MIDO-566758 format. One record per atom (N, C-alpha, C, CB): residue in one letter; x, y, z. Coordinates in steps of 0.2 Angstrom, whole numbers, padded with zeros to 4 digits, always signed. Last residue first. Glycine has a CB too. Example, Ala and Ser with C-alpha at 12.3 -4.5 7.8 and 13.67 -1.06 7.14 Angstrom:
2
S+0064-0011+0035
S+0068-0005+0036
S+0064+0000+0039
S+0070-0003+0029
A+0066-0028+0039
A+0062-0022+0039
A+0066-0016+0039
A+0057-0022+0045
//
This chain:
301
X+0047+0066-0107
X+0048+0073-0114
X+0051+0068-0120
X+0056+0081-0111
X+0044+0060-0097
X+0053+0060-0099
X+0052+0064-0105
X+0056+0050-0101
X+0031+0061-0095
X+0035+0064-0089
X+0042+0065-0092
X+0034+0060-0082
X+0025+0057-0106
X+0025+0064-0106
X+0029+0068-0100
X+0017+0066-0106
X+0027+0045-0115
X+0032+0047-0111
X+0032+0055-0110
X+0038+0045-0113
X+0014+0033-0115
X+0019+0038-0118
X+0021+0042-0114
X+0017+0041-0122
X+0019+0017-0107
X+0014+0022-0108
X+0020+0028-0111
X+0009+0024-0100
X+0025+0001-0111
X+0029+0006-0109
X+0021+0013-0111
X+0037+0005-0115
X+0014-0013-0110
X+0020-0009-0113
X+0019-0003-0110
X+0020-0008-0121
X+0014-0025-0099
X+0011-0020-0100
X+0017-0016-0104
X+0007-0017-0094
X+0014-0044-0106
X+0018-0036-0104
X+0015-0032-0103
X+0023-0033-0108
X+0016-0063-0106
X+0011-0056-0109
X+0017-0049-0105
X+0000-0056-0105
X+0022-0073-0104
X+0023-0072-0109
X+0020-0064-0110
X+0020-0077-0114
X+0027-0084-0091
X+0023-0078-0091
X+0025-0075-0099
X+0024-0072-0084
X+0036-0093-0085
X+0028-0095-0088
X+0023-0089-0090
X+0024-0098-0081
X+0045-0081-0076
X+0045-0088-0078
X+0036-0091-0081
X+0049-0093-0071
X+0045-0065-0081
X+0042-0069-0075
X+0042-0076-0079
X+0033-0067-0074
X+0059-0057-0085
X+0054-0061-0088
X+0053-0066-0081
X+0057-0065-0095
X+0069-0041-0087
X+0070-0048-0084
X+0063-0049-0086
X+0071-0050-0077
X+0072-0031-0094
X+0070-0030-0086
X+0070-0036-0083
X+0064-0025-0084
X+0072-0026-0107
X+0077-0028-0105
X+0079-0028-0097
X+0080-0024-0108
X+0064-0021-0118
X+0064-0029-0116
X+0067-0030-0111
X+0065-0034-0121
X+0065-0009-0119
X+0068-0013-0126
X+0068-0022-0122
X+0078-0008-0130
X+0056-0002-0113
X+0055-0003-0119
X+0058-0008-0123
X+0057+0002-0121
X+0062-0008-0101
X+0057-0009-0101
X+0056-0010-0108
X+0054-0004-0097
X+0074+0003-0102
X+0076-0003-0104
X+0069-0008-0102
X+0084-0005-0102
X+0069+0014-0104
X+0072+0011-0110
X+0073+0004-0109
X+0078+0013-0111
X+0063+0015-0091
X+0059+0017-0095
X+0064+0013-0101
X+0056+0026-0095
X+0076+0016-0085
X+0072+0011-0081
X+0066+0009-0087
X+0067+0014-0073
X+0082+0030-0088
X+0084+0022-0091
X+0079+0018-0090
X+0091+0019-0089
X+0072+0038-0082
X+0072+0037-0091
X+0076+0030-0092
X+0077+0044-0094
X+0074+0037-0071
X+0068+0035-0072
X+0068+0033-0080
X+0063+0041-0070
X+0086+0042-0070
X+0087+0035-0068
X+0081+0032-0070
X+0088+0034-0060
X+0084+0054-0071
X+0088+0051-0077
X+0087+0043-0075
X+0097+0052-0077
X+0078+0058-0059
X+0076+0059-0065
X+0080+0053-0072
X+0077+0068-0066
X+0081+0050-0045
X+0086+0054-0051
X+0081+0055-0056
X+0092+0048-0054
X+0075+0045-0035
X+0077+0051-0032
X+0082+0055-0040
X+0082+0050-0024
X+0061+0036-0041
X+0069+0038-0040
X+0069+0045-0038
X+0074+0036-0047
X+0050+0025-0047
X+0051+0029-0042
X+0058+0030-0041
X+0048+0027-0035
X+0039+0019-0059
X+0045+0021-0056
X+0046+0025-0051
X+0049+0023-0059
X+0026+0016-0065
X+0029+0011-0061
X+0037+0012-0059
X+0028+0005-0064
X+0024+0033-0070
X+0023+0026-0071
X+0023+0021-0062
X+0030+0023-0076
X+0036+0041-0059
X+0033+0040-0066
X+0030+0033-0068
X+0037+0042-0071
X+0040+0050-0047
X+0036+0045-0048
X+0034+0046-0055
X+0031+0044-0044
X+0056+0056-0039
X+0051+0056-0044
X+0047+0052-0045
X+0053+0057-0049
X+0056+0063-0021
X+0056+0058-0025
X+0054+0060-0031
X+0053+0053-0023
X+0066+0073-0009
X+0062+0071-0014
X+0062+0066-0020
X+0063+0076-0016
X+0076+0067+0005
X+0075+0068-0001
X+0069+0068-0006
X+0078+0067-0002
X+0072+0055+0015
X+0077+0058+0013
X+0079+0062+0007
X+0079+0054+0014
X+0055+0054+0022
X+0059+0052+0016
X+0067+0056+0016
X+0055+0055+0009
X+0053+0052+0038
X+0052+0056+0034
X+0058+0053+0026
X+0055+0064+0038
X+0048+0036+0047
X+0052+0042+0044
X+0053+0046+0038
X+0057+0040+0044
X+0032+0032+0049
X+0039+0030+0046
X+0043+0037+0048
X+0040+0028+0038
X+0016+0026+0041
X+0020+0029+0044
X+0025+0027+0044
X+0018+0030+0048
X-0003+0022+0044
X+0004+0021+0040
X+0008+0027+0042
X+0002+0021+0031
X-0016+0011+0049
X-0012+0017+0051
X-0005+0015+0048
X-0011+0019+0059
X-0033+0009+0045
X-0024+0007+0044
X-0022+0012+0045
X-0020+0005+0037
X-0048+0003+0053
X-0043+0008+0048
X-0037+0005+0049
X-0043+0016+0050
X-0064-0001+0055
X-0059-0004+0054
X-0054+0002+0051
X-0060-0009+0050
X-0077+0000+0069
X-0074+0002+0062
X-0066-0001+0060
X-0073+0011+0062
X-0095+0001+0074
X-0087-0002+0074
X-0084+0002+0069
X-0085-0011+0072
X-0106+0007+0074
X-0105+0000+0069
X-0099-0002+0069
X-0106+0001+0062
X-0107+0018+0083
X-0111+0010+0084
X-0109+0006+0078
X-0120+0011+0084
X-0089+0021+0080
X-0096+0024+0082
X-0101+0017+0083
X-0099+0029+0075
X-0073+0021+0088
X-0077+0020+0086
X-0086+0022+0086
X-0076+0016+0086
X-0061+0033+0092
X-0064+0030+0093
X-0071+0027+0089
X-0065+0034+0097
X-0044+0037+0095
X-0047+0035+0091
X-0054+0031+0093
X-0043+0032+0087
X-0033+0051+0099
X-0037+0048+0103
X-0043+0044+0096
X-0040+0053+0110
X-0015+0050+0099
X-0022+0053+0096
X-0027+0048+0099
X-0022+0053+0088
X-0001+0060+0104
X-0005+0054+0103
X-0013+0056+0101
X-0006+0051+0110
X+0014+0069+0094
X+0007+0069+0101
X+0004+0063+0099
X+0000+0076+0101
X+0023+0070+0086
X+0023+0071+0092
X+0018+0070+0097
X+0025+0076+0092
X+0011+0078+0072
X+0017+0074+0075
X+0020+0075+0082
X+0024+0075+0070
X-0005+0072+0068
X-0001+0079+0071
X+0007+0076+0074
X-0006+0083+0078
X-0009+0063+0054
X-0009+0065+0061
X-0003+0070+0062
X-0008+0060+0066
X-0020+0065+0041
X-0014+0066+0042
X-0014+0068+0051
X-0012+0072+0036
X-0032+0054+0036
X-0031+0059+0040
X-0023+0060+0043
X-0037+0057+0047
X-0041+0049+0023
X-0035+0049+0024
X-0032+0055+0030
X-0032+0049+0017
X-0056+0040+0020
X-0053+0046+0021
X-0045+0045+0025
X-0058+0050+0026
X-0067+0029+0022
X-0063+0030+0016
X-0058+0038+0016
X-0069+0030+0011
X-0079+0039+0030
X-0075+0032+0028
X-0072+0035+0022
X-0080+0024+0027
X-0076+0055+0041
X-0078+0049+0036
X-0075+0043+0034
X-0079+0052+0031
X-0072+0060+0058
X-0068+0056+0051
X-0071+0053+0047
X-0063+0052+0053
X-0076+0070+0068
X-0077+0065+0064
X-0073+0064+0058
X-0083+0066+0063
X-0064+0075+0082
X-0070+0077+0076
X-0071+0072+0072
X-0068+0083+0072
X-0057+0075+0094
X-0065+0077+0094
X-0068+0078+0089
X-0066+0083+0097
X-0050+0061+0090
X-0048+0066+0093
X-0057+0069+0097
X-0044+0070+0088
X-0060+0055+0077
X-0053+0056+0078
X-0051+0062+0084
X-0050+0058+0070
X-0072+0045+0076
X-0069+0050+0078
X-0063+0050+0079
X-0072+0053+0082
X-0076+0036+0059
X-0073+0035+0068
X-0073+0043+0069
X-0063+0029+0069
X-0083+0028+0046
X-0080+0034+0050
X-0081+0031+0055
X-0083+0040+0050
X-0079+0011+0042
X-0084+0014+0043
X-0079+0021+0046
X-0089+0009+0048
X-0068+0004+0032
X-0072+0003+0032
X-0077+0008+0034
X-0071-0002+0035
X-0055+0013+0033
X-0058+0006+0029
X-0066+0007+0026
X-0058+0001+0036
X-0048+0028+0036
X-0054+0024+0038
X-0056+0019+0032
X-0060+0028+0040
X-0030+0031+0039
X-0036+0029+0033
X-0042+0024+0036
X-0033+0026+0026
X-0019+0041+0046
X-0023+0035+0048
X-0030+0036+0042
X-0026+0035+0057
X-0001+0044+0048
X-0008+0045+0044
X-0013+0040+0046
X-0008+0046+0036
X+0015+0050+0053
X+0009+0045+0052
X+0001+0048+0049
X+0007+0041+0060
X+0032+0053+0055
X+0026+0055+0051
X+0022+0049+0052
X+0027+0055+0043
X+0040+0047+0066
X+0040+0054+0065
X+0034+0058+0060
X+0048+0056+0062
X+0029+0037+0076
X+0033+0037+0069
X+0034+0045+0069
X+0029+0034+0062
X+0019+0036+0085
X+0025+0031+0086
X+0029+0030+0079
X+0022+0023+0088
X+0012+0041+0097
X+0017+0045+0091
X+0020+0041+0092
X+0021+0052+0092
X-0002+0032+0099
X+0003+0036+0102
X+0008+0038+0095
X+0008+0032+0110
X-0017+0029+0102
X-0013+0031+0099
X-0008+0036+0097
X-0015+0029+0096
X-0030+0024+0112
X-0026+0029+0111
X-0018+0028+0108
X-0027+0033+0116
X-0045+0019+0106
X-0040+0016+0108
X-0034+0023+0107
X-0039+0010+0102
X-0063+0013+0109
X-0059+0016+0108
X-0052+0015+0109
X-0060+0021+0109
X-0080+0008+0105
X-0074+0008+0109
X-0068+0012+0106
X-0072+0001+0110
X-0091+0007+0098
X-0091+0012+0106
X-0083+0010+0107
X-0097+0008+0113
X-0089-0010+0089
X-0094-0004+0093
X-0091+0001+0099
X-0101-0008+0096
X-0072-0012+0091
X-0080-0014+0091
X-0083-0008+0093
X-0082-0019+0097
X-0059-0009+0078
X-0062-0006+0085
X-0069-0009+0084
X-0062+0004+0086
X-0045-0014+0072
X-0052-0015+0072
X-0054-0014+0078
X-0053-0022+0070
X-0031-0009+0062
X-0035-0008+0068
X-0041-0011+0067
X-0035-0001+0071
X-0015-0012+0056
X-0022-0014+0054
X-0026-0015+0062
X-0022-0022+0049
X-0002-0003+0052
X-0004-0005+0057
X-0012-0007+0055
X-0001+0000+0063
X+0015+0001+0048
X+0009-0001+0046
X+0005-0005+0050
X+0009-0004+0041
X+0030+0010+0046
X+0024+0008+0051
X+0018+0007+0047
X+0022+0016+0057
X+0049+0011+0048
X+0042+0010+0041
X+0036+0009+0046
X+0044+0001+0035
X+0065+0018+0044
X+0059+0016+0051
X+0052+0017+0046
X+0059+0022+0059
X+0070+0007+0031
X+0071+0013+0036
X+0064+0012+0040
X+0071+0021+0033
X+0069-0006+0025
X+0076-0002+0024
X+0077+0005+0029
X+0077+0001+0015
X+0063-0020+0035
X+0064-0014+0030
X+0068-0011+0029
X+0061-0010+0031
X+0056-0036+0037
X+0063-0033+0037
X+0061-0027+0032
X+0069-0038+0034
X+0044-0041+0048
X+0044-0040+0042
X+0051-0033+0041
X+0036-0037+0040
X+0038-0044+0061
X+0044-0047+0059
X+0048-0045+0051
X+0043-0055+0060
X+0035-0030+0073
X+0033-0035+0066
X+0040-0039+0063
X+0030-0030+0060
X+0032-0032+0087
X+0037-0029+0084
X+0036-0034+0078
X+0045-0029+0088
X+0024-0024+0102
X+0024-0030+0097
X+0028-0027+0091
X+0017-0032+0095
X+0020-0012+0110
X+0026-0019+0112
X+0026-0025+0108
X+0024-0023+0120
X+0014-0004+0102
X+0012-0009+0108
X+0014-0013+0112
X+0007-0012+0108
X+0024-0007+0088
X+0019-0002+0091
X+0015-0008+0098
X+0012+0000+0084
X+0034-0006+0074
X+0033-0007+0080
X+0028-0004+0084
X+0038-0007+0082
X+0036-0012+0057
X+0038-0008+0063
X+0035-0010+0069
X+0036-0002+0061
X+0019-0021+0050
X+0028-0017+0050
X+0029-0012+0055
X+0029-0013+0042
X+0008-0026+0058
X+0010-0026+0050
X+0017-0026+0050
X+0008-0019+0045
X+0001-0026+0071
X+0007-0025+0069
X+0010-0026+0063
X+0009-0026+0072
X-0015-0027+0074
X-0010-0031+0070
X-0005-0027+0068
X-0011-0035+0065
X-0026-0022+0087
X-0020-0021+0082
X-0016-0025+0082
X-0017-0015+0083
X-0043-0021+0092
X-0037-0027+0091
X-0033-0023+0086
X-0041-0035+0087
X-0051-0015+0106
X-0048-0013+0101
X-0043-0019+0100
X-0046-0005+0101
X-0059-0016+0116
X-0064-0017+0112
X-0059-0016+0105
X-0070-0012+0114
X-0046-0020+0128
X-0053-0018+0127
X-0057-0021+0121
X-0054-0010+0125
X-0033-0024+0117
X-0036-0018+0123
X-0042-0017+0122
X-0032-0011+0123
X-0021-0033+0110
X-0029-0032+0112
X-0030-0028+0117
X-0032-0038+0114
X-0010-0034+0097
X-0010-0031+0103
X-0019-0029+0103
X-0005-0025+0104
X-0001-0046+0087
X-0007-0042+0090
X-0008-0040+0096
X-0011-0044+0089
X+0012-0050+0075
X+0010-0051+0081
X+0004-0045+0081
X+0016-0050+0087
X+0010-0062+0061
X+0010-0055+0064
X+0008-0054+0071
X+0006-0051+0060
X+0010-0075+0058
X+0017-0074+0060
X+0016-0067+0061
X+0022-0076+0056
X-0001-0080+0053
X-0001-0082+0058
X+0006-0080+0063
X-0003-0089+0057
X+0000-0072+0038
X-0004-0071+0045
X-0003-0072+0052
X-0009-0074+0044
X+0017-0074+0032
X+0009-0077+0035
X+0007-0074+0040
X+0009-0084+0037
X+0026-0066+0024
X+0025-0066+0030
X+0017-0069+0032
X+0027-0058+0032
X+0037-0065+0009
X+0029-0067+0012
X+0030-0067+0019
X+0025-0076+0008
X+0046-0057+0000
X+0047-0059+0006
X+0039-0061+0007
X+0050-0053+0010
X+0059-0053-0014
X+0052-0055-0012
X+0050-0057-0004
X+0050-0062-0017
X+0070-0042-0021
X+0068-0046-0016
X+0062-0049-0014
X+0071-0044-0013
X+0084-0034-0029
X+0077-0036-0030
X+0075-0042-0023
X+0077-0041-0039
X+0097-0025-0022
X+0096-0032-0025
X+0087-0033-0024
X+0101-0040-0020
X+0096-0008-0024
X+0096-0014-0020
X+0094-0019-0025
X+0091-0013-0013
X+0095+0006-0026
X+0098+0000-0032
X+0099-0006-0029
X+0106+0002-0035
X+0092+0012-0016
X+0089+0013-0023
X+0089+0006-0027
X+0093+0017-0027
X+0098+0014-0003
X+0096+0007-0006
X+0094+0006-0012
X+0091+0004-0003
X+0102+0027-0002
X+0107+0023-0001
X+0105+0015-0003
X+0109+0024+0006
X+0089+0034-0001
X+0093+0034-0008
X+0100+0027-0008
X+0097+0043-0009
X+0077+0020+0004
X+0081+0026+0006
X+0086+0028+0000
X+0086+0025+0012
X+0062+0018-0007
X+0069+0015-0003
X+0073+0021-0003
X+0073+0008-0007
X+0047+0020-0005
X+0051+0024-0008
X+0058+0021-0003
X+0048+0032-0008
X+0032+0010-0004
X+0038+0013+0000
X+0045+0015-0004
X+0040+0006+0007
X+0015+0008-0009
X+0023+0008-0011
X+0028+0015-0007
X+0023+0010-0019
X+0004-0003-0006
X+0007+0003-0005
X+0013+0003-0008
X+0006+0005+0001
X-0014-0008-0007
X-0007-0008-0009
X-0004-0003-0008
X-0006-0009-0014
X-0026-0017+0001
X-0022-0011+0002
X-0016-0015-0003
X-0021-0008+0011
X-0042-0022-0002
X-0036-0024+0001
X-0033-0017+0000
X-0031-0030-0002
X-0053-0038-0007
X-0053-0033-0003
X-0046-0030+0000
X-0058-0035+0002
X-0063-0046-0018
X-0055-0046-0016
X-0056-0039-0014
X-0049-0047-0023
X-0074-0059-0019
X-0072-0054-0014
X-0065-0052-0015
X-0074-0055-0006
X-0080-0071-0031
X-0076-0071-0024
X-0075-0064-0023
X-0069-0074-0025
X-0082-0086-0039
X-0085-0080-0039
X-0082-0079-0029
X-0095-0080-0041
X-0073-0098-0049
X-0077-0096-0043
X-0079-0089-0043
X-0071-0098-0037
X-0064-0103-0060
X-0072-0105-0060
X-0078-0101-0052
X-0072-0114-0059
X-0052-0100-0053
X-0053-0097-0061
X-0063-0098-0061
X-0047-0103-0070
X-0047-0103-0042
X-0052-0099-0042
X-0054-0097-0047
X-0051-0095-0038
X-0035-0109-0043
X-0040-0113-0039
X-0047-0110-0039
X-0038-0114-0032
X-0027-0099-0049
X-0030-0105-0053
X-0035-0109-0050
X-0025-0111-0056
X-0030-0083-0045
X-0026-0090-0043
X-0030-0094-0047
X-0027-0092-0033
X-0027-0068-0054
X-0033-0075-0050
X-0030-0080-0050
X-0040-0077-0054
X-0012-0059-0051
X-0018-0063-0056
X-0022-0067-0050
X-0014-0068-0062
X-0001-0047-0055
X-0005-0051-0050
X-0010-0052-0054
X-0006-0049-0044
X+0019-0049-0059
X+0010-0050-0060
X+0008-0052-0053
X+0007-0058-0067
X+0034-0041-0060
X+0029-0044-0058
X+0022-0045-0061
X+0029-0041-0053
X+0051-0036-0061
X+0045-0038-0066
X+0040-0043-0062
X+0048-0042-0075
X+0063-0025-0055
X+0061-0032-0054
X+0054-0031-0058
X+0060-0035-0047
X+0077-0016-0051
X+0074-0018-0055
X+0069-0025-0054
X+0078-0018-0059
X+0085-0011-0040
X+0086-0008-0048
X+0082-0013-0053
X+0094-0009-0050
X+0071-0010-0031
X+0077-0011-0029
X+0080-0007-0037
X+0079-0019-0027
X+0060-0019-0026
X+0059-0018-0033
X+0068-0016-0034
X+0053-0012-0035
X+0054-0029-0014
X+0059-0024-0015
X+0061-0025-0024
X+0067-0025-0009
X+0039-0033-0008
X+0043-0035-0012
X+0048-0029-0015
X+0039-0037-0018
X+0029-0040+0006
X+0034-0034+0005
X+0039-0037-0002
X+0039-0032+0014
X+0015-0044+0011
X+0020-0047+0007
X+0023-0039+0004
X+0016-0053+0002
X+0006-0052+0024
X+0011-0046+0022
X+0015-0048+0017
X+0016-0043+0028
X-0011-0058+0029
X-0003-0058+0028
X+0001-0053+0024
X-0002-0063+0025
X-0023-0056+0029
X-0019-0056+0034
X-0013-0055+0034
X-0020-0060+0037
X-0025-0066+0016
X-0031-0061+0020
X-0026-0061+0026
X-0040-0064+0021
X-0015-0071+0003
X-0022-0069+0007
X-0024-0066+0012
X-0024-0074+0008
X-0008-0074-0011
X-0007-0069-0007
X-0015-0070-0003
X-0005-0062-0012
X+0002-0086-0019
X-0003-0084-0014
X-0004-0080-0010
X-0006-0086-0012
X+0019-0085-0026
X+0015-0083-0019
X+0008-0082-0021
X+0017-0078-0015
X+0033-0087-0033
X+0026-0089-0034
X+0023-0089-0027
X+0025-0095-0037
X+0047-0080-0038
X+0044-0080-0034
X+0038-0082-0036
X+0044-0076-0032
X+0056-0078-0049
X+0055-0084-0049
X+0050-0086-0044
X+0061-0088-0049
X+0060-0065-0052
X+0066-0069-0048
X+0062-0077-0047
X+0067-0066-0039
X+0050-0058-0058
X+0055-0062-0060
X+0061-0065-0056
X+0058-0059-0065
X+0035-0067-0050
X+0039-0061-0051
X+0044-0064-0056
X+0043-0057-0045
X+0017-0066-0044
X+0023-0070-0048
X+0028-0062-0049
X+0019-0074-0058
X+0005-0069-0033
X+0009-0065-0036
X+0015-0069-0038
X+0012-0060-0032
X-0012-0069-0034
X-0007-0074-0036
X-0002-0069-0037
X-0008-0080-0043
X-0024-0065-0021
X-0021-0064-0026
X-0014-0068-0028
X-0020-0058-0025
X-0040-0067-0013
X-0034-0070-0013
X-0031-0068-0020
X-0034-0077-0013
X-0053-0060+0001
X-0049-0063-0006
X-0043-0067-0005
X-0046-0058-0010
X-0047-0047+0011
X-0054-0052+0010
X-0050-0053+0002
X-0066-0048+0011
X-0038-0038+0015
X-0044-0041+0022
X-0047-0047+0018
X-0051-0036+0025
X-0021-0039+0011
X-0028-0040+0009
X-0032-0042+0016
X-0028-0046+0004
X-0008-0030+0006
X-0012-0035+0012
X-0019-0033+0010
X-0011-0033+0020
X+0008-0027-0001
X+0000-0029-0002
X-0003-0034+0003
X-0001-0033-0009
X+0019-0014-0006
X+0016-0019+0000
X+0010-0019-0001
X+0017-0017+0008
X+0035-0013-0014
X+0028-0012-0013
X+0027-0018-0007
X+0023-0011-0021
X+0047-0002-0013
X+0046-0009-0011
X+0039-0008-0012
X+0049-0011-0004
X+0058+0006-0025
X+0054+0005-0021
X+0053-0001-0019
X+0049+0008-0024
X+0068+0006-0037
X+0067+0012-0033
X+0061+0011-0027
X+0066+0018-0039
X+0055+0000-0051
X+0063+0002-0047
X+0064+0006-0041
X+0067+0006-0052
X+0046-0014-0059
X+0047-0006-0054
X+0053-0006-0051
X+0042-0006-0048
X+0036-0018-0073
X+0043-0016-0070
X+0039-0012-0064
X+0049-0012-0076
X+0025-0032-0077
X+0025-0025-0075
X+0031-0023-0071
X+0019-0023-0072
X+0012-0044-0081
X+0018-0042-0080
X+0021-0034-0082
X+0020-0047-0084
X-0006-0040-0078
X+0001-0043-0082
X+0005-0039-0080
X+0001-0043-0091
X-0019-0041-0068
X-0013-0036-0068
X-0006-0040-0071
X-0011-0034-0060
X-0033-0046-0070
X-0028-0048-0069
X-0022-0043-0071
X-0028-0054-0071
X-0048-0045-0072
X-0044-0040-0067
X-0038-0041-0066
X-0047-0039-0060
X-0059-0047-0078
X-0053-0046-0082
X-0048-0043-0078
X-0054-0043-0088
X-0072-0059-0075
X-0068-0053-0073
X-0061-0052-0076
X-0068-0053-0066
X-0079-0072-0077
X-0078-0066-0083
X-0072-0060-0083
X-0084-0061-0084
X-0080-0076-0064
X-0077-0080-0069
X-0074-0076-0075
X-0081-0084-0073
X-0079-0061-0054
X-0083-0067-0057
X-0078-0070-0063
X-0091-0066-0060
X-0076-0052-0041
X-0071-0055-0045
X-0077-0061-0048
X-0064-0058-0041
X-0082-0038-0032
X-0083-0045-0034
X-0079-0047-0039
X-0090-0046-0036
X-0072-0029-0020
X-0075-0030-0028
X-0078-0037-0029
X-0068-0029-0033
X-0070-0017-0008
X-0073-0024-0009
X-0076-0024-0016
X-0078-0027-0002
X-0058-0013-0018
X-0062-0015-0017
X-0066-0013-0010
X-0059-0021-0017
X-0042-0005-0014
X-0046-0009-0019
X-0053-0014-0017
X-0041-0012-0023
X-0033+0009-0011
X-0037+0005-0008
X-0041+0003-0014
X-0041+0010-0002
X-0015+0014-0014
X-0021+0011-0016
X-0025+0009-0012
X-0021+0008-0020
X-0003+0023-0010
X-0010+0021-0007
X-0013+0020-0010
X-0013+0024-0004
X+0015+0031-0010
X+0008+0027-0014
X+0004+0025-0013
X+0008+0023-0016
X+0025+0032-0003
X+0022+0037-0009
X+0017+0035-0013
X+0027+0039-0015
X+0030+0030+0012
X+0026+0029+0009
X+0022+0034+0003
X+0023+0026+0013
X+0039+0033+0022
X+0044+0033+0016
X+0037+0029+0010
X+0053+0026+0018
X+0028+0047+0028
X+0035+0043+0030
X+0038+0039+0026
X+0035+0039+0036
X+0020+0049+0016
X+0018+0050+0022
X+0024+0044+0024
X+0009+0048+0023
X+0019+0061+0002
X+0021+0055+0005
X+0017+0057+0014
X+0032+0054+0005
X+0012+0073-0003
X+0016+0067-0007
X+0018+0061-0005
X+0020+0068-0010
X-0002+0082-0002
X+0003+0078+0001
X+0007+0072-0003
X-0001+0074+0006
X-0010+0088-0012
X-0008+0092-0004
X-0002+0088+0000
X-0014+0091+0001
X-0009+0082-0021
X-0005+0087-0023
X-0004+0090-0017
X-0008+0090-0028
X-0004+0065-0018
X-0010+0069-0019
X-0006+0076-0019
X-0018+0067-0012
X+0000+0047-0023
X+0003+0055-0020
X-0004+0058-0021
X+0011+0060-0024
X-0013+0042-0010
X-0007+0044-0013
X-0003+0042-0018
X-0005+0045-0009
X-0026+0036-0015
X-0024+0043-0008
X-0018+0044-0010
X-0025+0041+0001
X-0035+0028-0024
X-0029+0032-0023
X-0027+0038-0017
X-0028+0036-0030
X-0046+0016-0025
X-0045+0024-0022
X-0040+0024-0022
X-0047+0025-0017
X-0049+0008-0040
X-0046+0009-0035
X-0047+0014-0032
X-0040+0008-0035
X-0057-0003-0054
X-0055+0002-0051
X-0053+0002-0043
X-0060+0007-0052
X-0057-0015-0066
X-0055-0014-0059
X-0054-0007-0057
X-0050-0017-0058
X-0061-0012-0080
X-0066-0011-0075
X-0064-0011-0068
X-0071-0014-0075
X-0050-0015-0087
X-0055-0020-0086
X-0061-0020-0080
X-0050-0025-0085
X-0038-0005-0077
X-0042-0009-0084
X-0045-0013-0080
X-0039-0012-0091
X-0039+0004-0066
X-0032-0001-0069
X-0035-0004-0075
X-0030-0008-0065
X-0044+0020-0063
X-0046+0013-0066
X-0040+0010-0068
X-0052+0014-0072
X-0046+0026-0049
X-0041+0027-0055
X-0043+0021-0056
X-0033+0029-0054
X-0052+0041-0039
X-0054+0033-0042
X-0051+0033-0049
X-0063+0032-0042
X-0043+0050-0026
X-0049+0050-0032
X-0047+0042-0033
X-0049+0056-0040
X-0045+0057-0007
X-0044+0053-0013
X-0046+0054-0020
X-0046+0047-0011
X-0048+0063+0002
X-0052+0058+0002
X-0050+0053-0005
X-0058+0062+0002
X-0037+0067+0015
X-0038+0067+0008
X-0044+0061+0007
X-0030+0066+0004
X-0033+0080+0028
X-0038+0075+0026
X-0039+0074+0018
X-0045+0077+0030
X-0023+0090+0039
X-0027+0087+0032
X-0031+0082+0032
X-0022+0085+0027
X-0029+0092+0057
X-0023+0087+0051
X-0028+0088+0044
X-0019+0076+0054
X-0040+0104+0060
X-0036+0101+0063
X-0032+0099+0057
X-0039+0096+0067
X-0057+0105+0053
X-0053+0108+0059
X-0048+0103+0059
X-0058+0110+0066
X-0056+0106+0036
X-0060+0101+0041
X-0053+0106+0047
X-0060+0089+0040
X-0060+0102+0017
X-0059+0107+0023
X-0060+0107+0031
X-0061+0112+0021
X-0052+0090+0010
X-0057+0089+0014
X-0055+0097+0019
X-0058+0081+0018
X-0043+0086-0006
X-0042+0090+0002
X-0049+0093+0006
X-0037+0098+0000
X-0043+0075-0016
X-0048+0082-0012
X-0045+0081-0006
X-0057+0083-0011
X-0032+0071-0032
X-0036+0071-0023
X-0038+0076-0021
X-0031+0069-0016
X-0028+0074-0043
X-0034+0076-0041
X-0038+0074-0035
X-0038+0076-0046
X-0010+0079-0050
X-0016+0074-0046
X-0022+0077-0044
X-0013+0071-0038
//
């Protein structure tokens, strides 16, 4: 990995690295990093956009497989059409949470919605992977969409918190998970502050739009800061206000191997998944004929 750790007082900070997903669609990848492989169950963290999608843009993500994880997709702006091998068809819109359990195997695509085929719009959001506990790595695949109006919210002064996954500030998200998991969307008005308690065993805060003050230190924009376990953290916005995302949860129950789109506690399971995808044996998305081919097997030998 090439994610950079920024030397600073206090907890580890990661600025991430840029990754081209194809067609000129670039994301900032914060996890995994050499300095930190995971935060709670989250082993992967991409921040994409704000990216202008024009009619000629080739940003569609063709059908591809996953095992051993759950994808979490959250939009600040824009729209994405999700399809999968279970037959799910869902337009992902700002404020909604989309949790896809891959378990023993699923295939999905992420495309421009047909209604926006001739429009120019902006996509901006995050996608994370939560590694499933070892006892559930082979769970049945499942897709769950939670609309924006079903996400609980907390307001205190100039701080607004949406509890996307997990529990915080007396609010409980309806999103079902396999292990303690935390995901918050926090918006701070100019100069406002929030005392963030220790809500999970492991926690990190990512500055989406603007830098802010974390305890006594400045945290630049687009930086992931690991929070000190067991203690509260003071978060304060500057004159421009700020938006940040808080992630976390229980520590993983053992190491995970990640290769391409596969996550597992066992290398041999990843080899099996690669073989299954190579021979087109992981399922098909209704109405889709494209697929992303298996990359060279450097990890697998």
